C-alpha positions in Angstrom: -11.5 -14.3 -109.7 -13.1 -10.8 -109.8 -14.0 -9.4 -106.7 -17.3 -10.2 -106.9 -16.2 -13.5 -106.8 -13.7 -13.5 -104.4 -16.5 -11.9 -102.4 -19.7 -14.8 -103.2 -17.1 -17.9 -102.9 -16.2 -16.3 -99.4 -19.9 -16.4 -98.5 -21.1 -19.9 -99.5 -17.8 -21.6 -99.2 -17.5 -24.3 -95.9 -13.9 -23.0 -93.9 -13.0 -26.8 -94.3 -9.4 -26.4 -93.1 -7.1 -23.7 -91.9 -6.5 -23.2 -95.8 -9.7 -21.6 -96.0 -8.2 -18.5 -94.5 -7.4 -17.1 -97.9 -10.8 -17.3 -99.1 -11.5 -14.9 -95.8 -8.2 -12.9 -96.4 -9.6 -12.5 -100.3 -12.9 -11.0 -98.6 -11.5 -8.5 -96.1 -9.4 -7.4 -98.9 -11.6 -6.6 -101.4 -13.9 -4.9 -98.2 -10.8 -2.6 -97.7 -10.4 -1.6 -101.2 -14.1 -1.0 -102.2 -14.3 1.8 -100.5 -17.5 0.7 -98.9 -16.2 0.6 -95.1 -15.0 3.5 -93.1 -12.3 5.2 -93.4 -10.3 4.2 -90.0 -10.6 0.2 -91.7 -7.4 0.4 -93.4 -6.0 -3.6 -93.3 -7.7 -6.7 -94.0 -6.7 -7.6 -91.0 -8.9 -4.8 -88.8 -11.8 -5.4 -91.1 -11.9 -9.4 -90.0 -11.7 -8.0 -86.4 -14.6 -6.4 -87.1 -16.3 -8.9 -88.8 -15.3 -11.7 -86.0 -16.3 -9.3 -83.1 -19.9 -8.9 -85.3 -20.6 -12.7 -85.3 -20.9 -12.6 -81.4 -23.6 -10.5 -81.4 -25.1 -11.9 -84.2 -24.0 -9.3 -86.6 -23.4 -9.8 -90.7 -20.2 -8.7 -91.7 -21.6 -5.3 -93.2 -24.3 -4.6 -90.5 -20.6 -5.2 -88.4 -19.0 -2.7 -89.9 -21.6 -0.2 -90.2 -22.2 -0.9 -86.1 -19.2 -1.5 -84.6 -15.4 1.2 -84.5 -12.2 0.3 -82.5 -10.9 2.3 -80.1 -8.0 2.5 -78.3 -7.8 -0.9 -78.8 -10.9 -2.2 -77.8 -14.6 -2.5 -79.9 -17.3 -0.1 -79.7 -20.5 0.1 -80.5 -23.0 3.5 -80.2 -25.1 3.2 -77.5 -29.1 2.5 -79.7 -27.0 -1.1 -80.9 -26.2 -1.4 -77.2 -29.8 -0.4 -76.3 -31.2 -2.8 -79.2 -28.6 -5.7 -78.1 -30.7 -5.9 -74.5 -34.3 -4.8 -76.1 -33.8 -8.3 -78.6 -32.4 -10.2 -75.0 -35.6 -9.0 -73.5 -38.1 -9.6 -75.9 -36.4 -13.4 -76.8 -36.8 -13.8 -73.2 -40.1 -12.8 -72.9 -39.8 -10.5 -69.8 -37.6 -8.2 -68.2 -37.7 -3.9 -68.8 -34.9 -1.6 -70.4 -37.2 1.8 -70.7 -35.8 6.0 -70.5 -38.4 7.0 -67.2 -36.3 10.6 -67.6 -34.2 12.0 -70.0 -33.0 15.7 -70.3 -30.4 18.0 -71.3 -29.6 18.0 -67.1 -30.1 14.0 -66.4 -31.3 10.8 -68.0 -32.3 8.0 -66.4 -32.9 4.7 -67.2 -35.2 1.7 -65.3 -34.0 -1.9 -66.7 -34.7 -5.1 -65.0 -33.8 -8.8 -65.4 -35.8 -11.3 -67.2 -36.5 -13.7 -63.9 -36.7 -10.8 -61.7 -38.8 -8.9 -60.1 -37.4 -5.7 -58.9 -36.2 -2.8 -61.0 -33.2 -0.8 -61.1 -32.3 2.8 -62.0 -29.7 3.8 -63.7 -28.6 7.7 -64.0 -26.1 9.6 -65.7 -26.4 13.7 -64.8 -24.7 16.4 -66.3 -22.8 17.1 -63.6 -21.1 13.7 -63.5 -20.7 14.5 -67.4 -18.5 17.5 -66.3 -16.9 15.7 -63.7 -15.7 12.8 -66.8 -14.7 15.9 -68.2 -16.8 15.3 -71.4 -18.9 18.8 -71.8 -15.5 20.7 -73.1 -16.9 18.3 -76.6 -18.8 20.0 -79.3 -21.7 17.3 -79.1 -22.0 17.6 -75.7 -22.5 21.5 -76.2 -24.8 21.2 -78.6 -27.0 17.8 -77.7 -27.0 17.2 -74.7 -29.5 16.0 -74.0 -29.0 12.9 -76.5 -25.3 12.6 -75.3 -26.7 11.4 -71.6 -29.3 9.5 -73.1 -26.2 7.6 -74.9 -23.9 7.9 -72.1 -27.4 6.1 -69.4 -28.2 3.9 -71.8 -24.7 2.4 -72.3 -23.5 2.3 -68.2 -27.1 0.5 -67.8 -26.6 -2.5 -70.3 -23.4 -3.6 -69.0 -24.3 -2.8 -65.5 -27.9 -4.9 -65.8 -26.9 -7.2 -68.9 -23.5 -7.6 -68.4 -23.9 -11.1 -70.4 -25.6 -9.4 -73.1 -23.2 -6.5 -73.7 -20.4 -7.9 -72.6 -18.4 -5.1 -71.8 -18.4 -3.6 -74.9 -18.9 0.5 -75.0 -20.4 3.2 -76.8 -18.0 5.3 -78.4 -18.4 8.5 -76.9 -16.8 6.7 -73.5 -13.4 5.9 -74.9 -12.4 7.7 -78.0 -9.7 10.6 -76.1 -9.9 14.1 -75.0 -7.9 16.4 -76.1 -6.4 18.7 -72.9 -4.5 21.4 -73.5 -2.8 20.4 -77.0 -2.4 16.7 -75.4 -4.4 13.3 -76.8 -5.2 11.6 -73.7 -7.2 8.4 -72.5 -9.9 9.2 -71.3 -11.2 8.7 -68.1 -14.3 6.7 -67.0 -17.2 8.8 -65.9 -18.5 8.7 -62.8 -21.7 7.5 -63.3 -24.2 8.5 -60.6 -26.2 4.8 -59.5 -29.3 4.7 -58.3 -31.9 2.6 -57.5 -35.2 1.5 -56.1 -34.9 2.2 -52.2 -34.6 -1.2 -51.1 -32.3 -2.4 -53.8 -29.2 -0.9 -52.0 -29.6 -4.0 -49.8 -30.8 -6.6 -52.5 -27.6 -8.5 -52.1 -28.1 -10.6 -55.7 -27.8 -7.5 -57.5 -25.1 -5.4 -56.1 -23.3 -9.4 -56.5 -24.1 -9.0 -60.1 -23.1 -5.2 -60.5 -19.5 -5.7 -58.5 -19.1 -8.7 -60.9 -19.5 -7.4 -64.2 -17.2 -3.9 -63.0 -14.4 -6.5 -61.7 -14.6 -8.2 -65.6 -15.0 -4.9 -67.3 -11.7 -4.2 -65.2 -10.0 -6.9 -65.7 -10.3 -7.9 -62.3 -11.3 -11.7 -61.2 -13.7 -13.0 -58.3 -10.3 -13.8 -56.5 -9.2 -9.9 -56.2 -13.1 -9.4 -55.0 -12.8 -12.1 -52.4 -9.3 -11.1 -51.0 -10.6 -7.8 -50.6 -13.6 -9.0 -48.8 -11.5 -11.1 -46.7 -9.2 -7.8 -45.6 -12.5 -6.3 -44.7 -12.6 -8.7 -42.2 -15.0 -10.9 -44.1 -14.8 -15.0 -44.4 -16.1 -14.7 -47.6 -17.6 -12.5 -50.1 -21.3 -13.9 -49.3 -20.7 -12.3 -45.6 -20.3 -8.8 -47.2 -23.4 -6.9 -47.1 -24.7 -5.1 -50.8 -24.2 -2.1 -49.4 -20.1 -1.9 -49.3 -20.4 -3.7 -52.6 -21.8 -1.3 -54.4 -19.7 1.3 -52.8 -17.0 -0.6 -53.6 -18.6 -1.1 -57.3 -19.3 2.7 -57.4 -15.3 3.0 -56.2 -14.1 0.6 -59.0 -16.0 2.4 -62.0 -15.3 5.9 -61.4 -11.6 5.6 -61.1 -9.4 4.0 -63.4 -6.3 4.5 -61.0 -8.3 3.1 -58.2 -9.2 -0.6 -60.2 -5.3 -0.8 -60.8 -4.9 -0.1 -57.2 -7.4 -2.7 -56.0 -5.8 -5.1 -59.1 -2.4 -4.6 -57.9 -3.1 -5.0 -54.1 -5.9 -7.6 -54.0 -4.0 -10.1 -56.6 -2.1 -11.2 -53.1 -3.2 -13.8 -50.6 -4.9 -12.7 -47.1 -5.2 -13.8 -44.1 -8.6 -14.4 -43.2 -8.6 -14.4 -39.4 -6.4 -11.2 -39.5 -6.9 -8.8 -42.6 -4.0 -9.0 -43.4 -2.4 -8.6 -46.3 0.5 -11.8 -47.0 3.5 -11.7 -49.9 6.2 -14.1 -48.4 6.2 -17.7 -50.0 2.7 -17.4 -51.0 1.8 -17.1 -55.2 -1.0 -14.3 -56.2 -4.4 -15.3 -57.0 -4.1 -16.2 -60.2 -5.7 -13.2 -63.0 -8.7 -15.1 -65.3 -7.6 -14.4 -68.7 -10.8 -13.0 -69.3 -10.4 -12.0 -73.5 -10.3 -15.7 -74.2 -13.2 -16.4 -71.3 -15.3 -14.2 -73.4 -14.4 -15.7 -76.7 -14.8 -19.2 -75.3 -18.0 -18.0 -73.8 -19.6 -16.7 -77.4 -18.3 -19.3 -79.0 -19.9 -22.2 -77.0 -22.6 -19.7 -76.9 -23.0 -19.7 -80.7 -22.1 -24.0 -81.6 -24.2 -24.9 -79.1 -27.4 -22.7 -79.3 -27.3 -22.0 -83.2 -25.8 -25.4 -84.2 -26.6 -27.6 -81.6 -23.2 -29.1 -81.1 -21.9 -30.9 -78.4 -18.8 -30.3 -76.1 -17.2 -33.5 -78.3 -18.3 -31.7 -81.4 -16.7 -28.2 -81.1 -13.4 -30.0 -79.7 -13.1 -32.2 -82.7 -13.6 -29.1 -85.3 -11.1 -27.2 -83.2 -8.6 -29.9 -83.7 -9.7 -30.2 -87.5 -10.0 -26.5 -88.2 -7.0 -25.0 -86.1 -3.6 -26.0 -85.3 -4.5 -26.6 -81.0 -7.0 -28.1 -79.4 -10.5 -26.3 -77.9 -8.9 -26.5 -74.1 -4.9 -25.3 -75.5 -6.4 -22.6 -77.6 -5.9 -18.9 -77.4 -8.5 -16.0 -77.3 -7.4 -15.6 -80.9 -7.7 -19.2 -81.8 -11.3 -19.4 -80.8 -11.8 -16.2 -82.2 -10.9 -17.6 -85.6 -12.1 -20.5 -84.9 -16.2 -18.9 -84.6 -15.4 -16.5 -87.7 -15.5 -19.9 -89.2 -18.1 -21.6 -88.3 -20.3 -18.7 -88.2 -20.2 -17.7 -91.8 -21.0 -20.5 -93.5 -24.9 -21.6 -93.0 -26.3 -24.6 -90.8 -26.1 -26.8 -93.3 -21.8 -26.3 -94.4 -21.3 -26.1 -90.3 -22.4 -29.1 -89.8 -20.2 -31.1 -92.7 -17.3 -29.1 -91.2 -18.5 -31.0 -87.9 -18.8 -34.4 -89.7 -15.5 -34.3 -91.2 -14.0 -33.3 -88.2 -15.4 -36.5 -85.8 -14.6 -38.6 -88.7 -11.1 -37.5 -89.1 -10.7 -37.7 -85.1 -11.6 -41.6 -85.9 
């Protein structure tokens, strides 16, 4: 089979069994050998991972290679593409806002509003924020400060206001290593200055959505937040004032060290009456597998909205195409399943579903 034919077969064949992964591997191998992929994509496995990530955002394979990079094991996307996802979401919703209100070589302010909400929010990133994060020594920041501030502000506003759309993805510059005294170190998360219209600091719904987005981004859960609230004397997170939630979100955003301490401290149960952290004879709060949760959400969104499948349909296809059930599937199993059903057209995907249901009967 020629390389061209291998690609053609991979694109049009129904992936109806685990063995069809051989075709997918052929496709990835051809792409890696073609010389058309970024130099950083050196293996078929890396190519497949990028294709799968792109599929979650509705990208075609080659579009995924143009837009997505992997830095420190995390997928990244340039800020204009991240903003594009938000604009697409707003256009599909028929409501909402995501606009640049101010952009200079000293600061960039993004104004945004989610569909269905009345109040607008603001996200500000300044050159002082960049200095604190150790960014301004980089050549691109010295030459193009206005563009770099815009990129940071757009990416930050998208994650803060539209976490369900961008799913915690970063701009490459946010995760790229920083050279310090000849050593490469993991880049610190910038302390972005988040400002809001005057009344928004008291908007509890906005504050709650914001801190949960930050928690998810840091690999933390609602259980951690609940235990933190109890340690402050609140019966539930609903009783925590919006200003306190916003302040804690800022701390978690600005310091990876504090996020780690927060996770370790508040994984333990707290006596809601006294606020005392309890260690003995109480199991720690369960930690949600956020990677699996994200993969499951993307898979179900595609299966239900694009293919029109029900949960039993998806469960049958999972059992048919993978060696496990939908409930027991790992994040990798779910991503593999997503790739199998999203790289064929709808008719072929439904043919797979019909075969799966027949096999289960």
